[in-house]
All heavy atoms as atom14 arrays in JSON, in Angstrom:
{
  "sequence": "MYNKRVELTEEDYYINEQGYKVFIEKFHLKRGYCCKSGCKHCPYGYDKKTDSFK",
  "atom14_mask": [
    [1, 1, 1, 1, 1, 1, 1, 1, 0, 0, 0, 0, 0, 0],
    [1, 1, 1, 1, 1, 1, 1, 1, 1, 1, 1, 1, 0, 0],
    [1, 1, 1, 1, 1, 1, 1, 1, 0, 0, 0, 0, 0, 0],
    [1, 1, 1, 1, 1, 1, 1, 1, 1, 0, 0, 0, 0, 0],
    [1, 1, 1, 1, 1, 1, 1, 1, 1, 1, 1, 0, 0, 0],
    [1, 1, 1, 1, 1, 1, 1, 0, 0, 0, 0, 0, 0, 0],
    [1, 1, 1, 1, 1, 1, 1, 1, 1, 0, 0, 0, 0, 0],
    [1, 1, 1, 1, 1, 1, 1, 1, 0, 0, 0, 0, 0, 0],
    [1, 1, 1, 1, 1, 1, 1, 0, 0, 0, 0, 0, 0, 0],
    [1, 1, 1, 1, 1, 1, 1, 1, 1, 0, 0, 0, 0, 0],
    [1, 1, 1, 1, 1, 1, 1, 1, 1, 0, 0, 0, 0, 0],
    [1, 1, 1, 1, 1, 1, 1, 1, 0, 0, 0, 0, 0, 0],
    [1, 1, 1, 1, 1, 1, 1, 1, 1, 1, 1, 1, 0, 0],
    [1, 1, 1, 1, 1, 1, 1, 1, 1, 1, 1, 1, 0, 0],
    [1, 1, 1, 1, 1, 1, 1, 1, 0, 0, 0, 0, 0, 0],
    [1, 1, 1, 1, 1, 1, 1, 1, 0, 0, 0, 0, 0, 0],
    [1, 1, 1, 1, 1, 1, 1, 1, 1, 0, 0, 0, 0, 0],
    [1, 1, 1, 1, 1, 1, 1, 1, 1, 0, 0, 0, 0, 0],
    [1, 1, 1, 1, 0, 0, 0, 0, 0, 0, 0, 0, 0, 0],
    [1, 1, 1, 1, 1, 1, 1, 1, 1, 1, 1, 1, 0, 0],
    [1, 1, 1, 1, 1, 1, 1, 1, 1, 0, 0, 0, 0, 0],
    [1, 1, 1, 1, 1, 1, 1, 0, 0, 0, 0, 0, 0, 0],
    [1, 1, 1, 1, 1, 1, 1, 1, 1, 1, 1, 0, 0, 0],
    [1, 1, 1, 1, 1, 1, 1, 1, 0, 0, 0, 0, 0, 0],
    [1, 1, 1, 1, 1, 1, 1, 1, 1, 0, 0, 0, 0, 0],
    [1, 1, 1, 1, 1, 1, 1, 1, 1, 0, 0, 0, 0, 0],
    [1, 1, 1, 1, 1, 1, 1, 1, 1, 1, 1, 0, 0, 0],
    [1, 1, 1, 1, 1, 1, 1, 1, 1, 1, 0, 0, 0, 0],
    [1, 1, 1, 1, 1, 1, 1, 1, 0, 0, 0, 0, 0, 0],
    [1, 1, 1, 1, 1, 1, 1, 1, 1, 0, 0, 0, 0, 0],
    [1, 1, 1, 1, 1, 1, 1, 1, 1, 1, 1, 0, 0, 0],
    [1, 1, 1, 1, 0, 0, 0, 0, 0, 0, 0, 0, 0, 0],
    [1, 1, 1, 1, 1, 1, 1, 1, 1, 1, 1, 1, 0, 0],
    [1, 1, 1, 1, 1, 1, 0, 0, 0, 0, 0, 0, 0, 0],
    [1, 1, 1, 1, 1, 1, 0, 0, 0, 0, 0, 0, 0, 0],
    [1, 1, 1, 1, 1, 1, 1, 1, 1, 0, 0, 0, 0, 0],
    [1, 1, 1, 1, 1, 1, 0, 0, 0, 0, 0, 0, 0, 0],
    [1, 1, 1, 1, 0, 0, 0, 0, 0, 0, 0, 0, 0, 0],
    [1, 1, 1, 1, 1, 1, 0, 0, 0, 0, 0, 0, 0, 0],
    [1, 1, 1, 1, 1, 1, 1, 1, 1, 0, 0, 0, 0, 0],
    [1, 1, 1, 1, 1, 1, 1, 1, 1, 1, 0, 0, 0, 0],
    [1, 1, 1, 1, 1, 1, 0, 0, 0, 0, 0, 0, 0, 0],
    [1, 1, 1, 1, 1, 1, 1, 0, 0, 0, 0, 0, 0, 0],
    [1, 1, 1, 1, 1, 1, 1, 1, 1, 1, 1, 1, 0, 0],
    [1, 1, 1, 1, 0, 0, 0, 0, 0, 0, 0, 0, 0, 0],
    [1, 1, 1, 1, 1, 1, 1, 1, 1, 1, 1, 1, 0, 0],
    [1, 1, 1, 1, 1, 1, 1, 1, 0, 0, 0, 0, 0, 0],
    [1, 1, 1, 1, 1, 1, 1, 1, 1, 0, 0, 0, 0, 0],
    [1, 1, 1, 1, 1, 1, 1, 1, 1, 0, 0, 0, 0, 0],
    [1, 1, 1, 1, 1, 1, 1, 0, 0, 0, 0, 0, 0, 0],
    [1, 1, 1, 1, 1, 1, 1, 1, 0, 0, 0, 0, 0, 0],
    [1, 1, 1, 1, 1, 1, 0, 0, 0, 0, 0, 0, 0, 0],
    [1, 1, 1, 1, 1, 1, 1, 1, 1, 1, 1, 0, 0, 0],
    [1, 1, 1, 1, 1, 1, 1, 1, 1, 0, 0, 0, 0, 0]
  ],
  "atom14_positions": [
    [[-54.64, 214.97, -68.27], [-55.61, 214.96, -67.2], [-57.02, 214.72, -67.75], [-57.76, 213.93, -67.21], [-55.56, 216.28, -66.46], [-56.61, 216.41, -65.4], [-56.35, 217.9, -64.45], [-57.99, 218.5, -64.34], [0.0, 0.0, 0.0], [0.0, 0.0, 0.0], [0.0, 0.0, 0.0], [0.0, 0.0, 0.0], [0.0, 0.0, 0.0], [0.0, 0.0, 0.0]],
    [[-57.41, 215.38, -68.81], [-58.77, 215.26, -69.31], [-59.02, 214.01, -70.13], [-60.14, 213.64, -70.34], [-59.15, 216.49, -70.14], [-59.22, 217.74, -69.31], [-58.31, 218.77, -69.47], [-60.2, 217.88, -68.35], [-58.38, 219.91, -68.69], [-60.29, 219.01, -67.56], [-59.37, 220.02, -67.75], [-59.45, 221.14, -66.98], [0.0, 0.0, 0.0], [0.0, 0.0, 0.0]],
    [[-57.99, 213.33, -70.57], [-58.17, 212.15, -71.39], [-58.06, 210.86, -70.58], [-58.09, 209.79, -71.15], [-57.15, 212.13, -72.53], [-57.42, 213.24, -73.52], [-58.57, 213.58, -73.75], [-56.39, 213.79, -74.08], [0.0, 0.0, 0.0], [0.0, 0.0, 0.0], [0.0, 0.0, 0.0], [0.0, 0.0, 0.0], [0.0, 0.0, 0.0], [0.0, 0.0, 0.0]],
    [[-57.95, 210.99, -69.26], [-57.83, 209.82, -68.4], [-59.14, 209.04, -68.43], [-60.22, 209.6, -68.2], [-57.53, 210.28, -66.97], [-57.38, 209.15, -65.98], [-57.01, 209.67, -64.61], [-58.26, 210.17, -63.94], [-58.08, 210.5, -62.52], [0.0, 0.0, 0.0], [0.0, 0.0, 0.0], [0.0, 0.0, 0.0], [0.0, 0.0, 0.0], [0.0, 0.0, 0.0]],
    [[-59.07, 207.76, -68.73], [-60.28, 206.93, -68.78], [-60.59, 206.41, -67.38], [-59.75, 205.82, -66.73], [-60.09, 205.77, -69.73], [-61.32, 204.95, -69.89], [-61.21, 204.05, -71.1], [-62.35, 203.19, -71.21], [-63.4, 203.44, -71.96], [-63.42, 204.52, -72.72], [-64.41, 202.61, -72.01], [0.0, 0.0, 0.0], [0.0, 0.0, 0.0], [0.0, 0.0, 0.0]],
    [[-61.83, 206.63, -66.95], [-62.27, 206.2, -65.64], [-63.2, 205.01, -65.82], [-64.14, 205.05, -66.63], [-63.02, 207.34, -64.91], [-63.56, 206.86, -63.58], [-62.12, 208.53, -64.74], [0.0, 0.0, 0.0], [0.0, 0.0, 0.0], [0.0, 0.0, 0.0], [0.0, 0.0, 0.0], [0.0, 0.0, 0.0], [0.0, 0.0, 0.0], [0.0, 0.0, 0.0]],
    [[-62.93, 203.94, -65.1], [-63.77, 202.75, -65.18], [-65.16, 203.06, -64.64], [-65.3, 203.56, -63.52], [-63.13, 201.61, -64.39], [-63.74, 200.26, -64.67], [-63.49, 199.78, -66.08], [-62.41, 200.07, -66.64], [-64.38, 199.11, -66.64], [0.0, 0.0, 0.0], [0.0, 0.0, 0.0], [0.0, 0.0, 0.0], [0.0, 0.0, 0.0], [0.0, 0.0, 0.0]],
    [[-66.18, 202.78, -65.4], [-67.56, 203.08, -65.04], [-68.2, 201.85, -64.4], [-68.12, 200.75, -64.94], [-68.34, 203.48, -66.3], [-69.77, 203.93, -66.1], [-69.82, 205.2, -65.28], [-70.42, 204.17, -67.46], [0.0, 0.0, 0.0], [0.0, 0.0, 0.0], [0.0, 0.0, 0.0], [0.0, 0.0, 0.0], [0.0, 0.0, 0.0], [0.0, 0.0, 0.0]],
    [[-68.81, 202.05, -63.24], [-69.54, 200.97, -62.57], [-71.0, 201.37, -62.44], [-71.35, 202.55, -62.6], [-68.96, 200.69, -61.17], [-69.21, 201.82, -60.33], [-67.47, 200.41, -61.23], [0.0, 0.0, 0.0], [0.0, 0.0, 0.0], [0.0, 0.0, 0.0], [0.0, 0.0, 0.0], [0.0, 0.0, 0.0], [0.0, 0.0, 0.0], [0.0, 0.0, 0.0]],
    [[-71.85, 200.42, -62.12], [-73.28, 200.71, -61.97], [-73.57, 201.6, -60.78], [-74.65, 202.16, -60.67], [-74.07, 199.42, -61.88], [-74.13, 198.68, -63.2], [-75.08, 197.49, -63.14], [-75.91, 197.41, -62.22], [-74.98, 196.65, -64.04], [0.0, 0.0, 0.0], [0.0, 0.0, 0.0], [0.0, 0.0, 0.0], [0.0, 0.0, 0.0], [0.0, 0.0, 0.0]],
    [[-72.62, 201.76, -59.87], [-72.79, 202.64, -58.71], [-72.5, 204.1, -59.04], [-72.71, 204.98, -58.22], [-71.87, 202.18, -57.58], [-72.18, 200.79, -57.09], [-71.16, 200.29, -56.09], [-70.12, 200.95, -55.9], [-71.41, 199.23, -55.5], [0.0, 0.0, 0.0], [0.0, 0.0, 0.0], [0.0, 0.0, 0.0], [0.0, 0.0, 0.0], [0.0, 0.0, 0.0]],
    [[-72.01, 204.38, -60.25], [-71.62, 205.73, -60.64], [-72.74, 206.51, -61.32], [-72.59, 207.7, -61.57], [-70.43, 205.68, -61.6], [-69.17, 205.16, -60.94], [-69.03, 205.32, -59.72], [-68.33, 204.61, -61.66], [0.0, 0.0, 0.0], [0.0, 0.0, 0.0], [0.0, 0.0, 0.0], [0.0, 0.0, 0.0], [0.0, 0.0, 0.0], [0.0, 0.0, 0.0]],
    [[-73.85, 205.88, -61.6], [-74.94, 206.53, -62.33], [-76.27, 205.85, -62.04], [-76.32, 204.78, -61.45], [-74.67, 206.51, -63.83], [-74.68, 205.13, -64.43], [-75.84, 204.59, -64.96], [-73.53, 204.34, -64.47], [-75.86, 203.31, -65.5], [-73.53, 203.08, -65.01], [-74.71, 202.57, -65.52], [-74.73, 201.3, -66.05], [0.0, 0.0, 0.0], [0.0, 0.0, 0.0]],
    [[-77.34, 206.51, -62.47], [-78.65, 205.87, -62.48], [-79.31, 206.19, -63.82], [-78.88, 207.1, -64.53], [-79.52, 206.31, -61.29], [-79.85, 207.79, -61.25], [-80.97, 208.3, -61.88], [-79.03, 208.67, -60.54], [-81.27, 209.66, -61.83], [-79.32, 210.02, -60.47], [-80.44, 210.5, -61.12], [-80.74, 211.84, -61.07], [0.0, 0.0, 0.0], [0.0, 0.0, 0.0]],
    [[-80.34, 205.46, -64.16], [-81.07, 205.68, -65.41], [-82.32, 206.48, -65.08], [-83.12, 206.09, -64.23], [-81.46, 204.33, -66.07], [-80.25, 203.43, -66.27], [-82.2, 204.59, -67.38], [-79.22, 203.94, -67.25], [0.0, 0.0, 0.0], [0.0, 0.0, 0.0], [0.0, 0.0, 0.0], [0.0, 0.0, 0.0], [0.0, 0.0, 0.0], [0.0, 0.0, 0.0]],
    [[-82.5, 207.63, -65.76], [-83.67, 208.46, -65.49], [-84.89, 207.94, -66.27], [-84.82, 206.95, -66.99], [-83.39, 209.93, -65.76], [-83.19, 210.26, -67.22], [-83.38, 209.43, -68.11], [-82.8, 211.49, -67.49], [0.0, 0.0, 0.0], [0.0, 0.0, 0.0], [0.0, 0.0, 0.0], [0.0, 0.0, 0.0], [0.0, 0.0, 0.0], [0.0, 0.0, 0.0]],
    [[-86.0, 208.63, -66.14], [-87.26, 208.21, -66.76], [-87.18, 208.17, -68.29], [-87.89, 207.41, -68.94], [-88.4, 209.16, -66.36], [-88.71, 209.18, -64.88], [-87.75, 210.09, -64.12], [-87.24, 211.07, -64.69], [-87.51, 209.81, -62.93], [0.0, 0.0, 0.0], [0.0, 0.0, 0.0], [0.0, 0.0, 0.0], [0.0, 0.0, 0.0], [0.0, 0.0, 0.0]],
    [[-86.31, 209.0, -68.88], [-86.15, 209.04, -70.33], [-85.16, 208.0, -70.83], [-84.94, 207.88, -72.03], [-85.7, 210.44, -70.79], [-86.72, 211.53, -70.58], [-86.77, 212.02, -69.14], [-85.8, 211.91, -68.4], [-87.91, 212.56, -68.75], [0.0, 0.0, 0.0], [0.0, 0.0, 0.0], [0.0, 0.0, 0.0], [0.0, 0.0, 0.0], [0.0, 0.0, 0.0]],
    [[-84.51, 207.28, -69.92], [-83.57, 206.24, -70.3], [-82.13, 206.69, -70.41], [-81.28, 205.93, -70.87], [0.0, 0.0, 0.0], [0.0, 0.0, 0.0], [0.0, 0.0, 0.0], [0.0, 0.0, 0.0], [0.0, 0.0, 0.0], [0.0, 0.0, 0.0], [0.0, 0.0, 0.0], [0.0, 0.0, 0.0], [0.0, 0.0, 0.0], [0.0, 0.0, 0.0]],
    [[-81.83, 207.9, -69.95], [-80.46, 208.41, -70.01], [-79.69, 208.08, -68.74], [-80.28, 208.01, -67.65], [-80.46, 209.93, -70.19], [-80.99, 210.39, -71.51], [-82.25, 210.97, -71.61], [-80.24, 210.26, -72.67], [-82.75, 211.4, -72.82], [-80.73, 210.68, -73.89], [-81.98, 211.25, -73.96], [-82.46, 211.66, -75.17], [0.0, 0.0, 0.0], [0.0, 0.0, 0.0]],
    [[-78.38, 207.91, -68.85], [-77.53, 207.74, -67.69], [-77.31, 209.11, -67.06], [-76.96, 210.07, -67.73], [-76.16, 207.18, -68.08], [-76.18, 205.74, -68.45], [-74.78, 205.25, -68.79], [-74.84, 203.81, -69.23], [-73.52, 203.32, -69.67], [0.0, 0.0, 0.0], [0.0, 0.0, 0.0], [0.0, 0.0, 0.0], [0.0, 0.0, 0.0], [0.0, 0.0, 0.0]],
    [[-77.5, 209.18, -65.75], [-77.27, 210.41, -64.99], [-76.17, 210.1, -63.99], [-76.35, 209.28, -63.08], [-78.55, 210.88, -64.25], [-78.26, 212.14, -63.46], [-79.68, 211.09, -65.24], [0.0, 0.0, 0.0], [0.0, 0.0, 0.0], [0.0, 0.0, 0.0], [0.0, 0.0, 0.0], [0.0, 0.0, 0.0], [0.0, 0.0, 0.0], [0.0, 0.0, 0.0]],
    [[-75.01, 210.73, -64.18], [-73.87, 210.47, -63.32], [-74.06, 211.16, -61.97], [-74.49, 212.3, -61.91], [-72.58, 210.94, -63.99], [-72.27, 210.17, -65.23], [-72.44, 210.75, -66.48], [-71.84, 208.86, -65.16], [-72.17, 210.03, -67.63], [-71.58, 208.14, -66.3], [-71.74, 208.72, -67.54], [0.0, 0.0, 0.0], [0.0, 0.0, 0.0], [0.0, 0.0, 0.0]],
    [[-73.7, 210.44, -60.91], [-73.84, 210.99, -59.57], [-72.53, 211.63, -59.12], [-71.5, 211.51, -59.79], [-74.31, 209.92, -58.57], [-73.29, 208.79, -58.45], [-75.67, 209.37, -58.95], [-73.59, 207.8, -57.34], [0.0, 0.0, 0.0], [0.0, 0.0, 0.0], [0.0, 0.0, 0.0], [0.0, 0.0, 0.0], [0.0, 0.0, 0.0], [0.0, 0.0, 0.0]],
    [[-72.57, 212.31, -58.0], [-71.4, 213.05, -57.49], [-70.17, 212.15, -57.37], [-69.06, 212.56, -57.68], [-71.75, 213.65, -56.13], [-70.64, 214.46, -55.53], [-71.04, 215.09, -54.21], [-72.17, 214.88, -53.74], [-70.18, 215.78, -53.64], [0.0, 0.0, 0.0], [0.0, 0.0, 0.0], [0.0, 0.0, 0.0], [0.0, 0.0, 0.0], [0.0, 0.0, 0.0]],
    [[-70.38, 210.92, -56.94], [-69.26, 209.97, -56.77], [-68.46, 209.81, -58.07], [-67.24, 209.81, -58.05], [-69.82, 208.62, -56.33], [-68.79, 207.54, -56.2], [-69.47, 206.22, -55.85], [-68.48, 205.08, -55.93], [-69.11, 203.79, -55.72], [0.0, 0.0, 0.0], [0.0, 0.0, 0.0], [0.0, 0.0, 0.0], [0.0, 0.0, 0.0], [0.0, 0.0, 0.0]],
    [[-69.16, 209.68, -59.2], [-68.46, 209.52, -60.48], [-67.68, 210.77, -60.85], [-66.54, 210.7, -61.28], [-69.43, 209.18, -61.6], [-68.75, 209.16, -62.95], [-67.94, 208.11, -63.31], [-68.88, 210.23, -63.82], [-67.28, 208.1, -64.53], [-68.24, 210.23, -65.04], [-67.43, 209.16, -65.4], [0.0, 0.0, 0.0], [0.0, 0.0, 0.0], [0.0, 0.0, 0.0]],
    [[-68.3, 211.94, -60.67], [-67.61, 213.19, -61.01], [-66.33, 213.36, -60.2], [-65.31, 213.78, -60.74], [-68.54, 214.38, -60.78], [-69.71, 214.42, -61.71], [-69.6, 214.68, -63.04], [-71.03, 214.21, -61.49], [-70.79, 214.64, -63.61], [-71.67, 214.36, -62.68], [0.0, 0.0, 0.0], [0.0, 0.0, 0.0], [0.0, 0.0, 0.0], [0.0, 0.0, 0.0]],
    [[-66.39, 213.03, -58.93], [-65.2, 213.13, -58.08], [-64.14, 212.11, -58.49], [-62.95, 212.4, -58.49], [-65.57, 212.95, -56.62], [-66.41, 214.09, -56.02], [-66.9, 213.72, -54.63], [-65.63, 215.39, -56.01], [0.0, 0.0, 0.0], [0.0, 0.0, 0.0], [0.0, 0.0, 0.0], [0.0, 0.0, 0.0], [0.0, 0.0, 0.0], [0.0, 0.0, 0.0]],
    [[-64.58, 210.91, -58.88], [-63.64, 209.88, -59.33], [-62.97, 210.32, -60.63], [-61.78, 210.08, -60.82], [-64.4, 208.56, -59.53], [-63.51, 207.4, -59.88], [-64.17, 206.03, -59.76], [-65.43, 205.82, -60.48], [-65.86, 204.41, -60.51], [0.0, 0.0, 0.0], [0.0, 0.0, 0.0], [0.0, 0.0, 0.0], [0.0, 0.0, 0.0], [0.0, 0.0, 0.0]],
    [[-63.71, 210.99, -61.5], [-63.15, 211.48, -62.76], [-62.12, 212.57, -62.5], [-61.1, 212.66, -63.18], [-64.26, 212.01, -63.66], [-63.75, 212.44, -65.02], [-64.85, 212.85, -65.94], [-65.62, 213.93, -65.34], [-66.77, 214.36, -65.8], [-67.31, 213.81, -66.85], [-67.4, 215.35, -65.21], [0.0, 0.0, 0.0], [0.0, 0.0, 0.0], [0.0, 0.0, 0.0]],
    [[-62.39, 213.45, -61.53], [-61.39, 214.41, -61.09], [-61.43, 215.79, -61.7], [-60.57, 216.61, -61.39], [0.0, 0.0, 0.0], [0.0, 0.0, 0.0], [0.0, 0.0, 0.0], [0.0, 0.0, 0.0], [0.0, 0.0, 0.0], [0.0, 0.0, 0.0], [0.0, 0.0, 0.0], [0.0, 0.0, 0.0], [0.0, 0.0, 0.0], [0.0, 0.0, 0.0]],
    [[-62.4, 216.1, -62.52], [-62.51, 217.45, -63.09], [-63.94, 217.73, -63.54], [-64.74, 216.81, -63.69], [-61.56, 217.64, -64.28], [-61.87, 216.76, -65.47], [-62.7, 217.23, -66.49], [-61.35, 215.48, -65.59], [-63.0, 216.43, -67.59], [-61.64, 214.69, -66.67], [-62.47, 215.17, -67.67], [-62.78, 214.38, -68.75], [0.0, 0.0, 0.0], [0.0, 0.0, 0.0]],
    [[-64.26, 218.99, -63.75], [-65.58, 219.4, -64.23], [-65.55, 219.48, -65.75], [-64.65, 220.06, -66.34], [-65.95, 220.76, -63.65], [-67.56, 221.34, -64.19], [0.0, 0.0, 0.0], [0.0, 0.0, 0.0], [0.0, 0.0, 0.0], [0.0, 0.0, 0.0], [0.0, 0.0, 0.0], [0.0, 0.0, 0.0], [0.0, 0.0, 0.0], [0.0, 0.0, 0.0]],
    [[-66.56, 218.9, -66.39], [-66.63, 218.9, -67.85], [-67.38, 220.12, -68.39], [-67.48, 220.32, -69.59], [-67.31, 217.63, -68.35], [-69.03, 217.46, -67.81], [0.0, 0.0, 0.0], [0.0, 0.0, 0.0], [0.0, 0.0, 0.0], [0.0, 0.0, 0.0], [0.0, 0.0, 0.0], [0.0, 0.0, 0.0], [0.0, 0.0, 0.0], [0.0, 0.0, 0.0]],
    [[-67.93, 220.94, -67.49], [-68.68, 222.16, -67.84], [-69.88, 221.89, -68.74], [-70.21, 222.67, -69.61], [-67.76, 223.2, -68.47], [-66.71, 223.74, -67.53], [-65.93, 224.86, -68.18], [-64.96, 225.48, -67.21], [-64.26, 226.61, -67.82], [0.0, 0.0, 0.0], [0.0, 0.0, 0.0], [0.0, 0.0, 0.0], [0.0, 0.0, 0.0], [0.0, 0.0, 0.0]],
    [[-70.56, 220.77, -68.5], [-71.77, 220.43, -69.24], [-73.03, 220.75, -68.46], [-74.12, 220.53, -68.95], [-71.76, 218.94, -69.61], [-70.73, 218.67, -70.51], [0.0, 0.0, 0.0], [0.0, 0.0, 0.0], [0.0, 0.0, 0.0], [0.0, 0.0, 0.0], [0.0, 0.0, 0.0], [0.0, 0.0, 0.0], [0.0, 0.0, 0.0], [0.0, 0.0, 0.0]],
    [[-72.88, 221.23, -67.24], [-74.04, 221.54, -66.41], [-74.68, 220.3, -65.83], [-75.9, 220.21, -65.72], [0.0, 0.0, 0.0], [0.0, 0.0, 0.0], [0.0, 0.0, 0.0], [0.0, 0.0, 0.0], [0.0, 0.0, 0.0], [0.0, 0.0, 0.0], [0.0, 0.0, 0.0], [0.0, 0.0, 0.0], [0.0, 0.0, 0.0], [0.0, 0.0, 0.0]],
    [[-73.88, 219.34, -65.43], [-74.37, 218.08, -64.9], [-75.24, 218.3, -63.65], [-74.95, 219.17, -62.83], [-73.21, 217.16, -64.56], [-72.17, 216.76, -65.97], [0.0, 0.0, 0.0], [0.0, 0.0, 0.0], [0.0, 0.0, 0.0], [0.0, 0.0, 0.0], [0.0, 0.0, 0.0], [0.0, 0.0, 0.0], [0.0, 0.0, 0.0], [0.0, 0.0, 0.0]],
    [[-76.27, 217.49, -63.52], [-77.22, 217.61, -62.42], [-76.56, 217.46, -61.06], [-76.93, 218.14, -60.11], [-78.31, 216.55, -62.6], [-79.41, 216.6, -61.58], [-80.5, 215.61, -61.91], [-81.63, 215.74, -60.92], [-82.75, 214.89, -61.29], [0.0, 0.0, 0.0], [0.0, 0.0, 0.0], [0.0, 0.0, 0.0], [0.0, 0.0, 0.0], [0.0, 0.0, 0.0]],
    [[-75.61, 216.56, -60.92], [-74.99, 216.28, -59.63], [-73.53, 216.75, -59.58], [-72.7, 216.13, -58.92], [-75.06, 214.78, -59.33], [-76.46, 214.26, -59.29], [-77.34, 214.56, -58.28], [-77.15, 213.49, -60.16], [-78.49, 213.97, -58.51], [-78.41, 213.32, -59.65], [0.0, 0.0, 0.0], [0.0, 0.0, 0.0], [0.0, 0.0, 0.0], [0.0, 0.0, 0.0]],
    [[-73.22, 217.86, -60.22], [-71.85, 218.36, -60.27], [-71.37, 218.8, -58.89], [-71.95, 219.7, -58.28], [-71.75, 219.54, -61.23], [-70.08, 220.21, -61.35], [0.0, 0.0, 0.0], [0.0, 0.0, 0.0], [0.0, 0.0, 0.0], [0.0, 0.0, 0.0], [0.0, 0.0, 0.0], [0.0, 0.0, 0.0], [0.0, 0.0, 0.0], [0.0, 0.0, 0.0]],
    [[-70.31, 218.17, -58.37], [-69.78, 218.57, -57.06], [-68.86, 219.78, -57.12], [-68.43, 220.29, -56.09], [-69.0, 217.33, -56.61], [-68.5, 216.75, -57.89], [-69.6, 217.0, -58.9], [0.0, 0.0, 0.0], [0.0, 0.0, 0.0], [0.0, 0.0, 0.0], [0.0, 0.0, 0.0], [0.0, 0.0, 0.0], [0.0, 0.0, 0.0], [0.0, 0.0, 0.0]],
    [[-68.57, 220.25, -58.32], [-67.63, 221.36, -58.49], [-68.32, 222.72, -58.5], [-67.67, 223.75, -58.56], [-66.82, 221.16, -59.77], [-66.03, 219.88, -59.74], [-66.43, 218.78, -60.49], [-64.9, 219.75, -58.94], [-65.72, 217.59, -60.44], [-64.19, 218.57, -58.88], [-64.6, 217.5, -59.63], [-63.91, 216.32, -59.57], [0.0, 0.0, 0.0], [0.0, 0.0, 0.0]],
    [[-69.66, 222.74, -58.49], [-70.4, 223.98, -58.4], [-70.47, 224.76, -59.7], [-70.65, 225.98, -59.68], [0.0, 0.0, 0.0], [0.0, 0.0, 0.0], [0.0, 0.0, 0.0], [0.0, 0.0, 0.0], [0.0, 0.0, 0.0], [0.0, 0.0, 0.0], [0.0, 0.0, 0.0], [0.0, 0.0, 0.0], [0.0, 0.0, 0.0], [0.0, 0.0, 0.0]],
    [[-70.37, 224.09, -60.84], [-70.42, 224.8, -62.12], [-71.85, 225.2, -62.45], [-72.78, 224.42, -62.31], [-69.86, 223.92, -63.23], [-69.89, 224.59, -64.58], [-69.01, 225.62, -64.87], [-70.81, 224.21, -65.56], [-69.04, 226.25, -66.09], [-70.83, 224.83, -66.79], [-69.95, 225.85, -67.06], [-69.98, 226.48, -68.27], [0.0, 0.0, 0.0], [0.0, 0.0, 0.0]],
    [[-72.03, 226.44, -62.9], [-73.33, 226.95, -63.34], [-73.25, 227.23, -64.83], [-72.55, 228.14, -65.26], [-73.68, 228.22, -62.57], [-75.06, 228.74, -62.88], [-75.72, 228.22, -63.81], [-75.5, 229.68, -62.21], [0.0, 0.0, 0.0], [0.0, 0.0, 0.0], [0.0, 0.0, 0.0], [0.0, 0.0, 0.0], [0.0, 0.0, 0.0], [0.0, 0.0, 0.0]],
    [[-73.98, 226.45, -65.61], [-73.93, 226.56, -67.07], [-74.49, 227.9, -67.56], [-74.03, 228.44, -68.56], [-74.68, 225.4, -67.71], [-74.46, 225.25, -69.17], [-75.07, 223.96, -69.71], [-74.75, 223.78, -71.15], [-75.24, 222.52, -71.68], [0.0, 0.0, 0.0], [0.0, 0.0, 0.0], [0.0, 0.0, 0.0], [0.0, 0.0, 0.0], [0.0, 0.0, 0.0]],
    [[-75.46, 228.43, -66.85], [-76.08, 229.71, -67.26], [-75.11, 230.88, -67.19], [-75.13, 231.76, -68.04], [-77.31, 230.0, -66.4], [-78.45, 229.03, -66.63], [-79.61, 229.33, -65.73], [-80.7, 228.28, -65.93], [-81.8, 228.47, -64.99], [0.0, 0.0, 0.0], [0.0, 0.0, 0.0], [0.0, 0.0, 0.0], [0.0, 0.0, 0.0], [0.0, 0.0, 0.0]],
    [[-74.25, 230.87, -66.17], [-73.31, 231.98, -66.0], [-71.88, 231.6, -66.43], [-71.0, 232.45, -66.4], [-73.26, 232.45, -64.54], [-72.82, 231.36, -63.72], [-74.62, 232.93, -64.07], [0.0, 0.0, 0.0], [0.0, 0.0, 0.0], [0.0, 0.0, 0.0], [0.0, 0.0, 0.0], [0.0, 0.0, 0.0], [0.0, 0.0, 0.0], [0.0, 0.0, 0.0]],
    [[-71.67, 230.33, -66.79], [-70.37, 229.81, -67.16], [-69.33, 230.12, -66.09], [-68.22, 230.57, -66.37], [-69.92, 230.36, -68.52], [-68.7, 229.63, -69.06], [-68.54, 228.43, -68.76], [-67.9, 230.25, -69.79], [0.0, 0.0, 0.0], [0.0, 0.0, 0.0], [0.0, 0.0, 0.0], [0.0, 0.0, 0.0], [0.0, 0.0, 0.0], [0.0, 0.0, 0.0]],
    [[-69.72, 229.87, -64.85], [-68.81, 230.12, -63.73], [-69.03, 229.07, -62.64], [-70.0, 228.34, -62.66], [-69.04, 231.52, -63.17], [-70.34, 231.6, -62.61], [0.0, 0.0, 0.0], [0.0, 0.0, 0.0], [0.0, 0.0, 0.0], [0.0, 0.0, 0.0], [0.0, 0.0, 0.0], [0.0, 0.0, 0.0], [0.0, 0.0, 0.0], [0.0, 0.0, 0.0]],
    [[-68.11, 229.06, -61.69], [-68.19, 228.15, -60.57], [-68.69, 228.92, -59.35], [-68.3, 230.06, -59.13], [-66.83, 227.53, -60.27], [-66.37, 226.6, -61.35], [-65.6, 227.06, -62.41], [-66.72, 225.27, -61.32], [-65.18, 226.21, -63.43], [-66.31, 224.4, -62.32], [-65.54, 224.87, -63.37], [0.0, 0.0, 0.0], [0.0, 0.0, 0.0], [0.0, 0.0, 0.0]],
    [[-69.55, 228.3, -58.58], [-70.12, 228.94, -57.38], [-69.15, 228.89, -56.23], [-68.35, 228.06, -56.09], [-71.41, 228.25, -56.98], [-72.49, 228.38, -58.02], [-73.71, 227.6, -57.59], [-74.74, 227.61, -58.71], [-75.87, 226.8, -58.44], [0.0, 0.0, 0.0], [0.0, 0.0, 0.0], [0.0, 0.0, 0.0], [0.0, 0.0, 0.0], [0.0, 0.0, 0.0]]
  ]
}
């Protein structure tokens, strides 16, 4: 499940002011699981500070 490769398209992310790719909710849902990295647009409700899901 976690090693499944998901095809990345330009609609799955945007580039922030620092030049980093920021994945949007659509990509996270397409991937199918939470990586527990505290992503900005995490649809799974993960909180990195408490290491729990909301």
